[in-house]
N, CA, C and O of each residue as an XYZ file, in Angstrom:
644
protein
N      28.374     32.373      8.945
C      27.002     32.451      9.397
C      26.931     32.194     10.888
O      26.170     31.334     11.331
N      27.687     32.900     11.646
C      27.722     32.732     13.083
C      26.677     33.590     13.766
O      26.477     33.452     14.973
N      25.993     34.485     13.032
C      25.034     35.398     13.622
C      23.924     34.707     14.380
O      23.495     35.204     15.422
N      23.446     33.576     13.892
C      22.368     32.868     14.565
C      22.795     32.348     15.913
O      21.994     32.305     16.847
N      24.036     31.956     16.027
C      24.509     31.438     17.298
C      24.638     32.570     18.298
O      24.267     32.419     19.462
N      25.160     33.702     17.855
C      25.278     34.840     18.750
C      23.905     35.357     19.172
O      23.706     35.718     20.332
N      22.961     35.393     18.237
C      21.629     35.917     18.540
C      20.909     35.061     19.557
O      20.049     35.558     20.284
N      21.238     33.796     19.621
C      20.586     32.897     20.567
C      21.577     32.493     21.654
O      21.580     31.351     22.115
N      22.408     33.434     22.052
C      23.468     33.184     23.009
C      22.962     32.421     24.221
O      21.901     32.721     24.770
N      23.726     31.449     24.619
C      23.352     30.679     25.772
C      22.609     29.401     25.405
O      22.570     28.468     26.207
N      22.034     29.337     24.245
C      21.300     28.137     23.864
C      22.211     27.067     23.285
O      21.934     25.879     23.443
N      23.284     27.455     22.622
C      24.116     26.474     21.943
C      25.230     25.944     22.826
O      25.553     24.758     22.745
N      25.814     26.755     23.644
C      26.973     26.351     24.425
C      26.601     25.606     25.686
O      25.465     25.684     26.155
N      27.565     24.881     26.237
C      27.410     24.254     27.525
C      26.353     23.162     27.587
O      25.836     22.861     28.663
N      26.032     22.575     26.460
C      25.080     21.486     26.464
C      23.635     21.916     26.638
O      22.775     21.080     26.915
N      23.350     23.198     26.481
C      21.972     23.673     26.614
C      21.114     23.101     25.492
O      21.611     22.769     24.416
N      19.840     22.995     25.758
C      18.895     22.468     24.780
C      18.738     23.441     23.608
O      18.602     24.649     23.804
N      18.758     22.903     22.404
C      18.569     23.707     21.199
C      17.081     23.696     20.871
O      16.495     22.634     20.664
N      16.480     24.864     20.825
C      15.040     24.989     20.597
C      14.765     25.251     19.116
O      15.347     26.148     18.506
N      13.859     24.440     18.554
C      13.530     24.524     17.135
C      12.014     24.624     16.986
O      11.265     23.852     17.585
N      11.578     25.587     16.180
C      10.157     25.740     15.873
C       9.953     25.527     14.378
O      10.558     26.221     13.560
N       9.100     24.566     14.023
C       8.725     24.316     12.639
C       7.391     25.009     12.392
O       6.444     24.838     13.159
N       7.321     25.798     11.307
C       6.110     26.572     11.028
C       5.580     26.230      9.642
O       6.323     26.171      8.663
N       4.277     26.010      9.595
C       3.561     25.761      8.350
C       2.274     26.576      8.425
O       2.011     27.205      9.450
N       1.495     26.580      7.401
C       0.259     27.361      7.424
C      -0.736     26.792      8.427
O      -1.165     27.497      9.341
N      -1.106     25.520      8.265
C      -2.167     24.958      9.107
C      -1.655     24.087     10.247
O      -2.443     23.650     11.085
N      -0.353     23.826     10.294
C       0.223     22.966     11.330
C      -0.559     21.656     11.398
O      -0.958     21.201     12.470
N      -0.767     21.058     10.208
C      -1.577     19.848     10.141
C      -0.841     18.657      9.518
O      -1.311     17.523      9.611
N       0.306     18.907      8.885
C       1.022     17.816      8.227
C       2.539     18.005      8.330
O       3.180     17.402      9.191
N       3.114     18.835      7.461
C       4.574     18.937      7.353
C       5.260     19.351      8.646
O       6.237     18.721      9.051
N       4.776     20.382      9.292
C       5.422     20.856     10.526
C       5.244     19.862     11.665
O       6.127     19.722     12.511
N       4.105     19.167     11.691
C       3.869     18.137     12.706
C       4.839     16.968     12.493
O       5.407     16.440     13.449
N       5.019     16.573     11.226
C       5.972     15.502     10.917
C       7.374     15.880     11.384
O       8.068     15.074     12.004
N       7.786     17.109     11.083
C       9.126     17.562     11.459
C       9.285     17.578     12.978
O      10.324     17.175     13.501
N       8.262     18.039     13.679
C       8.305     18.053     15.142
C       8.496     16.640     15.685
O       9.360     16.412     16.531
N       7.699     15.695     15.206
C       7.781     14.314     15.688
C       9.153     13.703     15.403
O       9.727     13.021     16.252
N       9.670     13.952     14.207
C      10.976     13.414     13.833
C      12.098     13.994     14.689
O      12.947     13.250     15.182
N      12.110     15.311     14.869
C      13.192     15.915     15.656
C      13.078     15.540     17.131
O      14.096     15.362     17.799
N      11.873     15.419     17.641
C      11.718     14.996     19.038
C      12.398     13.658     19.274
O      13.087     13.468     20.277
N      12.201     12.731     18.343
C      12.775     11.400     18.517
C      14.274     11.395     18.232
O      15.060     10.889     19.033
N      14.663     11.950     17.105
C      16.061     11.842     16.683
C      16.988     12.804     17.408
O      18.175     12.521     17.570
N      16.455     13.934     17.843
C      17.293     14.902     18.543
C      17.462     14.588     20.017
O      18.352     15.124     20.679
N      16.607     13.721     20.524
C      16.699     13.340     21.932
C      16.584     14.538     22.851
O      15.887     15.506     22.545
N      17.264     14.468     23.970
C      17.163     15.542     24.958
C      18.045     16.745     24.624
O      18.070     17.718     25.378
N      18.767     16.690     23.509
C      19.588     17.835     23.083
C      18.748     18.911     22.406
O      19.172     20.060     22.283
N      17.546     18.525     21.967
C      16.687     19.435     21.206
C      15.294     19.494     21.818
O      14.790     18.514     22.366
N      14.694     20.659     21.710
C      13.280     20.817     22.029
C      12.590     21.206     20.729
O      12.833     22.284     20.187
N      11.733     20.328     20.236
C      11.043     20.547     18.967
C       9.610     20.977     19.214
O       8.892     20.373     20.011
N       9.204     22.031     18.514
C       7.833     22.531     18.573
C       7.375     22.776     17.137
O       8.192     22.886     16.223
N       6.065     22.858     16.955
C       5.544     23.225     15.646
C       4.326     24.103     15.837
O       3.655     24.046     16.867
N       4.050     24.916     14.831
C       2.914     25.835     14.902
C       2.495     26.225     13.497
O       3.217     26.005     12.525
N       1.304     26.814     13.417
C       0.789     27.257     12.139
C       0.413     28.729     12.170
O       0.041     29.272     13.210
N       0.520     29.363     11.006
C       0.090     30.760     10.915
C      -1.433     30.841     10.898
O      -2.012     31.855     11.287
N      -2.081     29.763     10.443
C      -3.541     29.628     10.456
C      -3.852     28.188     10.872
O      -4.248     27.383     10.028
N      -3.681     27.842     12.161
C      -3.782     26.450     12.580
C      -5.136     25.832     12.271
O      -6.170     26.500     12.263
N      -5.088     24.533     12.018
C      -6.304     23.775     11.736
C      -6.340     22.529     12.596
O      -6.195     22.605     13.816
N      -6.532     21.384     11.965
C      -6.541     20.091     12.652
C      -5.447     19.211     12.055
O      -5.182     19.268     10.854
N      -4.812     18.398     12.901
C      -3.813     17.463     12.395
C      -4.516     16.439     11.507
O      -5.527     15.850     11.887
N      -3.958     16.243     10.322
C      -4.542     15.325      9.347
C      -4.360     13.874      9.792
O      -3.292     13.508     10.282
N      -5.392     13.045      9.625
C      -5.270     11.627      9.988
C      -4.103     10.924      9.281
O      -3.429     10.093      9.890
N      -3.857     11.246      8.004
C      -2.732     10.629      7.305
C      -1.394     11.062      7.905
O      -0.420     10.312      7.847
N      -1.338     12.245      8.472
C      -0.115     12.702      9.147
C       0.180     11.773     10.314
O       1.292     11.263     10.456
N      -0.821     11.563     11.139
C      -0.636     10.693     12.305
C      -0.305      9.267     11.870
O       0.493      8.583     12.512
N      -0.914      8.834     10.795
C      -0.666      7.469     10.313
C       0.788      7.269      9.894
O       1.402      6.271     10.269
N       1.351      8.209      9.115
C       2.744      8.016      8.675
C       3.711      8.145      9.847
O       4.753      7.490      9.858
N       3.388      8.964     10.817
C       4.233      9.079     12.015
C       4.195      7.760     12.790
O       5.230      7.269     13.239
N       3.008      7.195     12.943
C       2.870      5.912     13.639
C       3.554      4.787     12.868
O       4.148      3.895     13.473
N       3.474      4.821     11.534
C       4.146      3.806     10.716
C       5.659      3.825     10.951
O       6.326      2.796     10.835
N       6.185      4.989     11.278
C       7.621      5.127     11.549
C       7.952      4.817     13.012
O       9.080      5.021     13.461
N       6.950      4.320     13.745
C       7.108      3.959     15.157
C       7.495      5.156     16.026
O       8.235      5.016     17.000
N       6.989      6.321     15.664
C       7.214      7.524     16.454
C       5.951      7.823     17.261
O       4.845      7.574     16.783
N       6.098      8.351     18.472
C       4.917      8.670     19.277
C       4.149      9.861     18.703
O       4.740     10.795     18.161
N       2.839      9.809     18.831
C       1.994     10.910     18.361
C       1.342     11.650     19.524
O       0.640     12.639     19.315
N       1.569     11.179     20.745
C       0.966     11.842     21.898
C       1.479     13.275     22.007
O       2.669     13.538     21.834
N       0.575     14.181     22.292
C       0.927     15.590     22.440
C       0.994     16.362     21.133
O       1.158     17.582     21.147
N       0.870     15.676     20.002
C       0.903     16.378     18.721
C      -0.469     16.989     18.454
O      -1.473     16.280     18.388
N      -0.500     18.296     18.304
C      -1.744     18.997     18.015
C      -1.422     20.237     17.209
O      -0.291     20.721     17.228
N      -2.406     20.747     16.506
C      -2.235     21.959     15.720
C      -2.249     23.154     16.665
O      -3.170     23.320     17.464
N      -1.206     23.986     16.562
C      -1.049     25.139     17.450
C      -0.809     26.398     16.624
O      -0.314     26.328     15.499
N      -1.156     27.528     17.181
C      -0.917     28.813     16.531
C       0.479     29.327     16.865
O       0.989     29.093     17.961
N       1.091     30.029     15.912
C       2.377     30.664     16.208
C       2.239     31.642     17.376
O       3.219     31.946     18.056
N       1.028     32.128     17.604
C       0.810     33.070     18.704
C       1.116     32.447     20.065
O       1.454     33.166     21.005
N       1.005     31.129     20.183
C       1.346     30.448     21.439
C       2.826     30.570     21.761
O       3.225     30.412     22.914
N       3.644     30.851     20.750
C       5.091     30.858     20.921
C       5.710     32.238     20.717
O       6.932     32.377     20.761
N       4.892     33.245     20.498
C       5.374     34.546     20.032
C       6.393     35.201     20.968
O       7.253     35.948     20.501
N       6.321     34.941     22.262
C       7.265     35.558     23.201
C       8.418     34.636     23.584
O       9.174     34.938     24.507
N       8.554     33.528     22.887
C       9.598     32.561     23.223
C      10.794     32.697     22.284
O      10.666     33.141     21.143
N      11.956     32.303     22.796
C      13.190     32.328     22.013
C      13.416     30.972     21.360
O      13.175     29.927     21.964
N      13.882     31.007     20.120
C      14.217     29.779     19.409
C      15.580     29.929     18.767
O      15.936     31.002     18.280
N      16.334     28.852     18.769
C      17.626     28.842     18.092
C      17.433     28.744     16.584
O      18.206     29.302     15.805
N      16.381     28.022     16.187
C      16.059     27.867     14.779
C      14.549     27.971     14.592
O      13.778     27.361     15.334
N      14.140     28.741     13.603
C      12.752     28.767     13.153
C      12.798     28.296     11.704
O      13.462     28.894     10.857
N      12.072     27.202     11.440
C      12.140     26.570     10.125
C      10.743     26.524      9.529
O       9.857     25.847     10.050
N      10.554     27.248      8.434
C       9.270     27.186      7.731
C       9.331     26.028      6.739
O      10.363     25.774      6.118
N       8.197     25.332      6.607
C       8.169     24.162      5.725
C       7.155     24.305      4.593
O       6.880     23.346      3.871
N       6.599     25.517      4.442
C       5.748     25.797      3.282
C       5.923     27.260      2.894
O       6.244     28.102      3.733
N       5.710     27.552      1.620
C       5.966     28.894      1.097
C       5.084     29.958      1.729
O       5.549     31.069      1.986
N       3.818     29.640      1.984
C       2.915     30.630      2.589
C       3.374     30.983      3.987
O       3.386     32.158      4.355
N       3.754     29.987      4.772
C       4.236     30.249      6.129
C       5.526     31.069      6.091
O       5.762     31.910      6.959
N       6.344     30.820      5.091
C       7.603     31.573      4.958
C       7.309     33.079      4.871
O       8.022     33.895      5.456
N       6.264     33.426      4.144
C       5.918     34.842      3.964
C       5.186     35.430      5.169
O       5.250     36.637      5.406
N       4.487     34.578      5.937
C       3.648     35.078      7.027
C       4.173     34.788      8.427
O       3.525     35.141      9.413
N       5.318     34.162      8.528
C       5.854     33.786      9.829
C       6.352     35.016     10.579
O       7.134     35.795     10.036
N       5.906     35.198     11.828
C       6.386     36.346     12.602
C       7.841     36.159     13.010
O       8.387     35.059     12.925
N       8.450     37.233     13.447
C       9.800     37.192     13.981
C       9.682     36.945     15.475
O       8.837     37.542     16.142
N      10.521     36.072     15.999
C      10.498     35.736     17.417
C      11.635     36.449     18.124
O      12.684     36.675     17.521
N      11.451     36.814     19.406
C      12.499     37.539     20.124
C      13.772     36.699     20.219
O      13.722     35.516     20.556
N      14.889     37.311     19.924
C      16.156     36.613     20.025
C      16.268     35.439     19.068
O      17.054     34.519     19.291
N      15.482     35.473     18.005
C      15.482     34.376     17.040
C      16.884     34.144     16.527
O      17.571     35.074     16.106
N      17.301     32.885     16.566
C      18.620     32.532     16.076
C      18.661     32.577     14.568
O      18.832     33.643     13.976
N      18.507     31.430     13.947
C      18.543     31.363     12.490
C      17.190     30.942     11.960
O      16.446     30.209     12.611
N      16.886     31.418     10.764
C      15.636     31.058     10.104
C      15.987     30.340      8.809
O      16.791     30.816      8.008
N      15.363     29.184      8.628
C      15.553     28.407      7.412
C      14.199     28.169      6.764
O      13.154     28.230      7.413
N      14.249     27.895      5.462
C      13.032     27.500      4.751
C      13.289     26.170      4.063
O      14.194     26.034      3.240
N      12.463     25.192      4.427
C      12.493     23.882      3.789
C      11.150     23.714      3.095
O      10.179     23.310      3.734
N      11.072     24.009      1.821
C       9.793     23.943      1.116
C       9.443     22.531      0.673
O      10.232     21.857      0.011
N       8.268     22.105      1.044
C       7.752     20.796      0.634
C       6.346     20.973      0.097
O       5.620     21.858      0.549
N       5.943     20.133     -0.874
C       4.557     20.199     -1.347
C       3.608     19.795     -0.225
O       3.964     19.001      0.646
N       2.412     20.343     -0.253
C       1.420     20.038      0.777
C       0.768     18.699      0.462
O       0.022     18.602     -0.513
N       1.027     17.657      1.262
C       0.417     16.359      0.974
C      -1.098     16.388      1.143
O      -1.801     15.532      0.607
N      -1.595     17.364      1.881
C      -3.046     17.489      2.083
C      -3.769     17.832      0.783
O      -4.978     17.633      0.667
N      -3.029     18.345     -0.188
C      -3.634     18.705     -1.470
C      -3.594     17.568     -2.486
O      -4.057     17.720     -3.617
N      -3.039     16.428     -2.076
C      -2.969     15.278     -2.987
C      -4.373     14.795     -3.322
O      -5.275     14.823     -2.484
N      -4.537     14.357     -4.550
C      -5.836     13.840     -5.006
C      -5.676     12.366     -5.370
O      -4.563     11.864     -5.527
N      -6.799     11.698     -5.499
C      -6.778     10.292     -5.867
C      -7.384      9.448     -4.765
O      -8.101      9.941     -3.894
N      -7.079      8.165     -4.827
C      -7.591      7.221     -3.832
C      -6.923      7.491     -2.481
O      -5.939      8.226     -2.401
N      -7.464      6.896     -1.437
C      -6.836      7.035     -0.120
C      -5.399      6.536     -0.163
O      -4.524      7.132      0.465
N      -5.143      5.464     -0.884
C      -3.790      4.921     -0.984
C      -2.852      5.917     -1.678
O      -1.714      6.103     -1.247
N      -3.326      6.549     -2.743
C      -2.507      7.539     -3.453
C      -2.249      8.760     -2.568
O      -1.145      9.304     -2.563
N      -3.246      9.179     -1.836
C      -3.075     10.319     -0.934
C      -2.120      9.972      0.205
O      -1.280     10.788      0.582
N      -2.249      8.757      0.755
C      -1.339      8.304      1.807
C       0.093      8.285      1.296
O       1.013      8.660      2.024
N       0.295      7.855      0.060
C       1.640      7.840     -0.533
C       2.228      9.249     -0.606
O       3.431      9.426     -0.414
N       1.402     10.237     -0.877
C       1.885     11.626     -0.902
C       2.395     12.027      0.479
O       3.432     12.681      0.587
N       1.690     11.649      1.522
C       2.135     11.933      2.884
C       3.440     11.201      3.185
O       4.341     11.763      3.807
N       3.538      9.955      2.746
C       4.769      9.185      2.981
C       5.963      9.817      2.278
O       7.054      9.882      2.845
N       5.765     10.283      1.046
C       6.872     10.920      0.306
C       7.373     12.171      1.039
O       8.579     12.375      1.178
N       6.450     12.994      1.498
C       6.843     14.212      2.216
C       7.514     13.851      3.539
O       8.509     14.468      3.919
N       6.978     12.863      4.236
C       7.570     12.418      5.497
C       9.017     11.954      5.269
O       9.909     12.302      6.042
N       9.242     11.179      4.222
C      10.588     10.690      3.909
C      11.535     11.853      3.616
O      12.671     11.865      4.091
N      11.073     12.822      2.840
C      11.909     13.982      2.514
C      12.256     14.782      3.771
O      13.402     15.197      3.950
N      11.274     14.995      4.633
C      11.525     15.737      5.879
C      12.466     14.940      6.776
O      13.343     15.512      7.422
N      12.290     13.638      6.817
C      13.151     12.769      7.617
C      14.615     12.913      7.185
O      15.508     13.018      8.026
N      14.847     12.915      5.892
C      16.215     13.067      5.375
C      16.784     14.437      5.744
O      17.959     14.549      6.095
N      15.951     15.478      5.664
C      16.403     16.827      5.999
C      16.702     16.945      7.496
O      17.662     17.610      7.884
N      15.895     16.312      8.326
C      16.132     16.322      9.775
C      17.479     15.680     10.084
O      18.239     16.201     10.900
N      17.783     14.555      9.441
C      19.073     13.894      9.658
C      20.226     14.815      9.294
O      21.205     14.906     10.035
N      20.121     15.499      8.160
C      21.154     16.429      7.738
C      21.262     17.598      8.719
O      22.363     17.997      9.100
N      20.115     18.141      9.121
C      20.086     19.243     10.087
C      20.793     18.836     11.385
O      21.603     19.598     11.914
N      20.491     17.647     11.893
C      21.116     17.186     13.137
C      22.623     17.048     12.978
O      23.384     17.415     13.873
N      23.046     16.525     11.854
C      24.468     16.361     11.607
C      25.190     17.708     11.617
O      26.226     17.855     12.267
N      24.649     18.681     10.903
C      25.263     20.003     10.824
C      25.166     20.733     12.162
O      26.141     21.334     12.613
N      24.010     20.685     12.788
C      23.805     21.372     14.057
C      24.726     20.818     15.140
O      25.321     21.575     15.907
N      24.838     19.494     15.197
C      25.724     18.886     16.196
C      27.176     19.251     15.944
O      27.926     19.499     16.888
N      27.581     19.285     14.676
C      28.939     19.698     14.326
C      29.213     21.121     14.773
O      30.265     21.415     15.340
N      28.255     22.003     14.511
C      28.408     23.415     14.884
C      28.492     23.556     16.398
O      29.284     24.345     16.913
N      27.675     22.792     17.105
C      27.673     22.879     18.559
C      29.004     22.428     19.118
O      29.530     23.043     20.046
N      29.558     21.356     18.562
C      30.854     20.874     19.025
C      31.945     21.881     18.680
O      32.898     22.043     19.443
N      31.819     22.557     17.547
C      32.785     23.574     17.152
C      32.761     24.798     18.040
O      33.741     25.538     18.122
N      31.605     25.014     18.722
C      31.472     26.140     19.650
C      31.929     25.773     21.046
O      31.792     26.566     21.978
N      32.472     24.571     21.194
C      32.937     24.163     22.520
C      31.833     23.572     23.369
O      32.004     23.362     24.570
N      30.661     23.297     22.722
C      29.522     22.764     23.483
C      29.548     21.301     23.630
O      28.650     20.727     24.246
């Protein structure tokens, strides 16, 4: 699966920043969580962005679970994929099934992955039960980000980067 690296030539080698776009339908929960996590854990080796195919507003519970993890929330906002349509990304990662079907192709797009998670915004019950749904999704995305970083860093080192 070396095609993604070749398609995004110049981004992986020589210590260049790896650009990642997380896409969800409303860019209000899952993709925002992934952006915040990769920004912190990827450090200056990665540039994390997120967008929605039908952007809305960032959910208050999204910001709460990010803050609970001691991650910064400044600059996190719901954005349209159209803001990024002419940009190159090494990875485009959809985090919901609807976005997977509606996500545009980006120029020079490296690899595309799908990480499907349930929408915590659809959770019902008390505020505490709904908050727990956001925490569960945040934890799952956090684990996937760690795995992604491990594999991505290994691949980069294997490319002489």
